[in-house]
Every structure is written in structure tokens, then in C-alpha cells.
N, C-alpha and C positions, 0 to 999 in steps of 0.2 A: 504541583506534583501530586500524582494520584495513586501511587503504588506504595505498598508497605512490604511486599515480598522481596527477598533477596534477589538481585538481578540474575544471579547464576543458578537459581533454583531450576531444576529440570521441569519441562512442561509435563503436567500431569493430565489424567483423564478429564478432570473437570475443566481444565483450560480449553480442551478441544471439543467438549460436549456440544456446544452451539454450532461449531463448524461442521461436525459430523452430522448433526441433525439437518443441516442445510443441504446435504447430499440428496435429500428428497424434497427440496424446495419446489413449489408449484412452477416457478420460472426456470426454464431451461438454462438461461444465462447464469443464474445464481447457482444452479446445480453444477454446471461445468466449471465455473470459477472456484467453487468450493472443492470439487474433486481435484483440480490442479493445485490448490493451496494445501489440501490435506496430504497429497502425495509428496509434495516437496517439504512440508513440515516434518513428515516422517523421515525424510532424508537427513535431518540434523540429528544423527544418532547419538552424539554426545550430549545433546541438550534436551532430549525427549525421553520420558520414562518408557520402559518396555511395554507397559500396559497401554499407554497413550499411543505409542507407535503401532502396536499390533491392532488396536481398535481402528485407527485410521486406515491402515493398509488392508485389513480385512473388509472393511466397509467400502473402500474404493474398489477392491477386486470384485465384490459382488455386483457392482453397478457398471463396471467398465464395459461390459458387453453391449450396453445400450447406446454406446457412443463410438465415434471413430477413434481408434486408439491414439492417433496423433493429436486429437483435440485435448486429451488429458495428459499425455506423456511427451508431446512435442516441445522442443525448446521454445519455439514461438507458436502463437495460436492465432489463426485467422478464422473467425467464426463462419459457419454457413450463413447464407443470406437471411433466413428467418431468425436465427439467433442474433445476428448482427443488427437486424431491425429492432429486436427486443431490447438489446443493449442501448440503442439510440433512444428508445422510449423511456428507459430507466434513468437516463442522464438529463437532468433539468438544470438550467436551460440548455436546450440542445445546441451543441456546436459553439457555445460561447462560454467564457469564464463566468462563473457564478460569483460576481463581485459582492452581492449582498451577503452571501455566506462568509466570504473573506472579511468583509467590513465588520460583521458581527464578532468575528474572532478578534479583530484589532481593538474594538471598543471594549470587549470583555477583558482582554489583557491589560488595557489601560485602567479599567475600573478596579482590577485586583491589585494594581501596583500602588504601593504606599511609599511615603517618604519623599524627600526632596533631593536625593542624591543624583548625580549626573545620569546614571542609568535610568532612573525613573523618568527624567526629562526626555531621554531618547525614546522610551516606550510611548510617551504621550506626544511625541513630535508630530507635525503634520504628516498625514499618511500618504498623501498623493505626491510623493517625490521619490526619486531613486535613492536606495538606501546607502550606497557607497560603503558596503560592509568592509571591515578590516581597517578602518581609519584609526588614527592615534587616539582620538577621544573615545571611540568605542572600545578599543582594547584596554585603555586605562580604566574605563568604567567597569569592565568585566572583572578586572583583577580584584576590585574591592566590593563587588556585588554580593548580596545574599543569594542563596540557592534559588529561592522563588523568583527573585528578580531576573536571574539568568534564564530561568524557564520562560518567563513572560517575554523577555526580550527576544529570545530565539523564535518563539511563536510569532511575535509581532513582525519580525524581519521576514519570515517566510510568507506571512499573510500579505505583507506590503507588495510582494511580487505580483499580486493579482491586480494592482491598481492601474488605472488607464495610462499613466505616464509611460509605462513600458510598451504601450502599443502605438505610440505616436509614429514610429517608423517600423513598418512590418518586417523589414530586413534587419532590424537591430538585434544584436547578440547580448544586449545588456541584461536581460532577464536570466539567460543561461549563466552569464558570468557572475551575477550577484547571487544566484542560488548556489553556485559552486563555492563562493566566498563564505556564505553562511555555514555551509557544511564543513568547510575548513576550520572555521572558528569552533564549531561543535567538536571536531576531531581534537583540536587543541585543548578543549575543556576536559576531555576524558570523563571520568566519573563525576565531575562537578556538574555535568549537565544531566538533569533528570527531566525527560520530556513530558509534556502534557499531551498524552496520547489522543484524548478526545478532541482537543483543539487542533492539533496537527492533522488529525483525520478530516476535520472540517475543511482545513486548507487544501488537503489532498483532493477532497471532493469538489472543491471550487474549480480545480484545474482539469478534472477528468473529462468534462464534456468536450474539451478541445484536445487533450492529449490522447484519449482513447480513440477518438475519431481519426486523428492524424496517424496514430500507430497502425491502425487497421489499413488505412490507405497506403501507408509506407510499405507494409508487408506485401500488399498487392503489387505495388510498383516494383519492389525488389524481386519478387517472384517472376513477374512478367518480363522485366527488362534485363535482369542479371541472372535469371535462372536459379535464384536462391531456393534451397530446400529448407523451407521455414520450419519444418518439423525437426530438423537436425542442427540448425544454426541460427544465430541472430544476424541481422544486417550489420555490416561492418562500420556503418556510419549513419548519421541522419543530419539534416541541415541545422546549422548552429543557430539559426533564427527561430527554430521551433522550441522556444524557451519553456513553453508549458509542459512539454514532455520532460525536459531537463529538470524542472522543479519537482515533478512527481518522482523521478528517479532519486533526486537528492533527499526527498522526504522518506522514501523507502530505506535508503541507507541510514538516515538519521534515526528512524524508528527501530532499526535493527540493533542499535547500540546497547540498550539496557537489558536485552534478553527477551526471548519470545514469550515467556510467561507474563512479563510486564505488558507487552503488546496485546496479547490475547485477553488479558483482564481488562485493559482499556477499551477493547473493541467489543466486549461482550454485549453491551447495550445495542450496538449497531448490528451485530450478528443476529440478534433476536428482535430487531425492529419490525414494526408492521409495514415499513416502507421497503419494498424489494430493492430499490436503488441503494439503500444503505447496506443491505445484506450483500449485494453484488460488489459494491465498492470495498467493503471490509475484506471479503475474500480475495479480491484483486490486490489489495494492499498487503495481505498476509503473504501471498505468493512472492511479490516483489521484495518484501522485507526479508523473507527467508533466504531468497537468492543472494541478498547482500550480506547476510549474517557473518559470513567468513571473510568478507572483504575489509581489511584493516583501514583502508583509506577511502575517502569519498570519491564518487565518480568524477572523472576529469574528461570531458568530452572534447572531441577533435579527432577521435577515432574510437570505434566501438559505439554501441547503442544501448547497452544494458548489461545486467549482471549475468554471470554464468548460471547454468541450470544445476539443480541439486537433486535430481531424481535418485532415490536410494538404490543401492545395489540389489536389494531384495525385490525390486520391481521386476526382475527377471522371472519371478513366479507368475506374472501376469501374461501367460501365453495364451494364444487363441483357443487352445483346447481346454484351458482351465478357467478363463474369464467367465464370471457369472455362475460358476458351478460349485463354489465352496459352500459346504454346509456349515451352519452356525456351530461353533465349538465352545467348549467350556472356557471361561475366562475372557471371552470377547463379547462386546456389546453389538447386537445386531444392527440397531439404528433403523430398522424397517418399521417405523411407527408412523402414524398419521402426523404429517407436518402441521404445526399450529396455524399456518397460513394457507392450508389446503383449500379452505372455503373462501379465500379471497384476502386481499390486503386493503389496509386503509392508507391510501396514498397521501393522506393529509397528516400522517403521524408527525409530531414535532421532530425537527432535525436535532 
């Protein structure tokens, strides 16, 4: 567990400083992801301080004229070809699950787990097997577990979803079903569950090379075959065997539980990373997490494909005649400073 702030504390300016700074990132993909995340974070009006909200909206408004409005304000987002190519370059390994990253999360969770209780044995169990979440042994162990053990077990269960056993049958729905079961356990734990944001973000990144690629292809398919207006609605479904996308959705819901201030504090290192892939993935996660923040129950797929949008009502001020014309005002931060990575990134920055 990595946070000490009250989970219900409103998001303040310093929570959003790194995200706002990335509105001027050298990478277009990071800028767009950050603009989308900041706009939706400002929509959580009960959970964001007035200063933080106004800082985000003002800085988004100043930059919106440089982009297609639907890229920032659309319910779904299908990047233009050059941005899509850039996203592909940011995702490593391209098009496959990053099992090395997931395995490192598993081994670290096991290393941090002490004791010989049943739950400790579950965390250290062989990784390359389906998790069968929700079994009697697991539920009994959770009842008696210490908070840090609960955190480590839930982290481990999500990371195991990246293991090869789930890919033996490409049409299998087991990954989707088990991800859903892990989230149901987390829902049942309530405030007993305190996420390890950094570790779960690593798991999220391990699935993004597959889930992001599929989602862009699926939006293209739905737009071409069903005439879906992707700027105004989400696809009504996606194939149940696309478990990688389902895992990222469940992680977004899970990380929305403790409050946005906890998430943003846990992601600060990634938002300021020298690796642009980390910065893009963090902004991508923030948008998805914000969109799930008001959903009491975890996603249950079989209909629907993701969370509702939360663009704030005040977005009406972003009209074509006003976009990009607002002068800096007192009490708001401009954010138009030289980005720390403007002279290039170190792609070998530690994960």
C-alpha cells in the first residue's frame, strides 16, 4: 500500500501538475491522451478542487484549437494514421502481451509477502495456471488476511492473467471471466482493499500492446460496418475472447475505487518518466479510471464495451470561436512552459 492521503480528499493542483505539463509533451500521442484525461478528470466536479479543475480546463481550452475536437471530446477516439503509428511505437513489445513485465510484478508481490498463512501460499503458488478466482479456499483466506496480503494477492491475481496458459485457445473467454471475478472480489472487499497503484499500472502496461491495438481496429470495424459515430458513442459490444481488453477495463475500474488523488499520486513517477510510453499509458489509464469512478459495480461484459463518458458540462465553453483564444487569467496556471522532455527522451529509462 503506497498512499497515506484520505481516499476521499479532493484532487488538488499538485495532483494534476504533471498531467497538465504533459499537455505540451513532445509526442502527439501523449499530448492527446493527456488532453482527454484532463478534460474528463475536470468532469468529476465533486472530487476535484476548484483550482485544479479550472487549471485543467483553462489549459485544455488553450490547446484544443490545434486538434480535431472529436479527438479530445469524443466518447471514443480513433487516432489519425501518424498518431496511431506513434502509439504503436510507444508500446513495447508491439502487438503482444509484455509477459516479462507481468512476471516481474508477480515475483515482487511474492517477495513482499511474509508469513505462512494460506493467503501467502496462494500468492507464491505456481504462476502459470488459471487462477479460478472466487474459490472457497481463496475467499476463506481473504477473510483472515492482513491488509498488505490482500493488496499483494489482488495484484498477483491480475498479473497472472498475462500468463501463457490463457492463450492456449485463442477463442477462450477464460481471461475475461477470471478478470471479472477478481474485480468482483475487490468490490466485496470494499475499503479493505488498498491498491498498489504502481504494480497494477505495470500489469496494465503489460496488456496495452494487445488491448490498444485491438480497440483501434474494433473502432474502425464498427465505424465501417455498422456506421458507428465513434465521437458520440461506444461500440455496443466486443468479442468475449478479447480478454486483454477486458483486463484493462477491470483494472481501470479497480483503480477508480480509492479516489483519484490516490491514483494520481501513484502515477506521478510514470507521468514524469523519461519514457514517453509510460507517460502515454498513465494518461490513458487516468481517462479510463475517471470514466469508471461513478460506477459502483465492476464491468460485466456480454453487452457494452467500456465506461460512459464524463466530459464536464462546462466543456460547452469550448466553442469554435473561443478555442485557443483565452488569455491567461489571474488564479490559473498557464502551463505553457518548455516540457522537460522537449529535447528528447531516454527510452531506456527503468520501468
